[in-house]
Every structure is written in C-alpha cells, then in structure tokens.
N, C-alpha and C positions, 0 to 999 in steps of 0.2 A: 345722591340724588341732588339736583339744583333746587334752590330755595325759588319758590314761584310767587311772585307779587302780582295782584291782580285786585280789582274792584269786587266788593261784596257782590255775591250772587244769591237769588232766591234758594234757600236750602241750607245756607251758610249759618244762620242765626243760632243754633245750638252749640255750633263749634266756637262762634264769637262770644255767646255768653260764657262759655267754660274758659275760654282763653283770658277774658277779661276779668272773671272771677278769681281765676288762679293769680293773676297779676296783682290783683288789689287785695286779696284776703289777708295777706301779712300785715298789711296796715290796719286791720280791724279785729285783731285777736283779743281784744280786752273784753268783748261781749260775746257770749255764745249765740246771740240771736243777731243774725245778719240786719243791717240796716241799708236804708237806700244811700248808695254811695257811689263811687266812681264806676265800680263794675256794672251799675246798673243803668249807667246814661245811655249807652247804645241801644238797649232794648226798649227803653222809654223814648228816645227819640225816634227810632224805627215806627213804634206804634202811634205815638201822639203828636209829633211835631210834623205839620204839614210841608214844611220845607226840606225834609229829609230827603236825601238822594243818594242812592247806592253807589254812584259814581265816586262820592267823596268819602266813602267808607273803604279804606284800603287794607287788604288783607295779605299775610304773609302765610305760605303753606310749605310744610316739609312732608311732601307725599301727601298723605290724606289728613294729615295732622295741622290744625291752625296754630302757629306759633307767634303770629304778630298781628296787631290790628292799630290803626292810625284812623281817627274819626275826625272828620272835618266838617264844618257848618257855614253856610253863607252867613254873613252879618254886615251890618253898617256901622261905621264907626265916625267919631269926629277926629280929623287930623288936619292940623293946621288950619283949623276955622272952617272946614269943609266936611260934608258927610261923604264918605267913600265906601265903596263896596269892597268887602274883603272875605277871605276865608279863615276861619278860627279854628284853631286845634282843640277839639274837646278832650280826646284822651289818645294816648300812644302807649301800648303794651307790647313786650316782649317777653317771651318765656323761652325756657331752654330749648334748643334744637336737639332731637334724639341724636345720639351719638352712633357712628356707623359700626357695624360689629367688628371687631379684631380678628384678624386671621389667625386660625389655630396653628400653633407650632408644628413643624414637620418633624 
C-alpha cells in the first residue's frame, strides 16, 4: 500500500498524539511520570495557539496507521536586519512502517 502524505484533518488528533508519543518516548525513559515534552507540542498548539493551522500539520499514513508527522508554525524572525515571515519546524517524527506480510512458501 502506498504511503499517503496529507495535511492533518479533524479526527486525526488521537493518531497524531500516539505517533508523537511513540517517537519521543525513548528520550524520556528516566522518569516513570511523563512530562510535558516534544510529544505534547502538537496537542498543546492545536488547543491553545491561535495561529495553529492544520494545513501546516503534515501527516504520513500507512493505510489507517499514522506513521509520521511534521508540524510547522508561522513565525517572524530577524534576518539581515529585517523582520521576515517564515515557517518554523516544530516537530518531525517518523515511526516504523508496518511490513508487508511475506508470501507463504508453496
């Protein structure tokens, strides 16, 4: 099945929370209590940042399973003495794609 890349859509939130959690969990194994870390960013931006725009939340799907997420947000930065508009990468995560079943020997 081909990998599908698209913008986040309403109803994707739970799958995105899971893919972000799975991707960043390995970095926070020293504590049994989860902290607000990278895996929480998408959820908090979606809920509390007025500039959040689903068009800049790019998802990768292997069938019905979310396997990747890249989140961008608009920003203004100083560049060569001027303030310019840009898009800033907040998080990029990729988890393993499910392997296709092997054919059984005949």
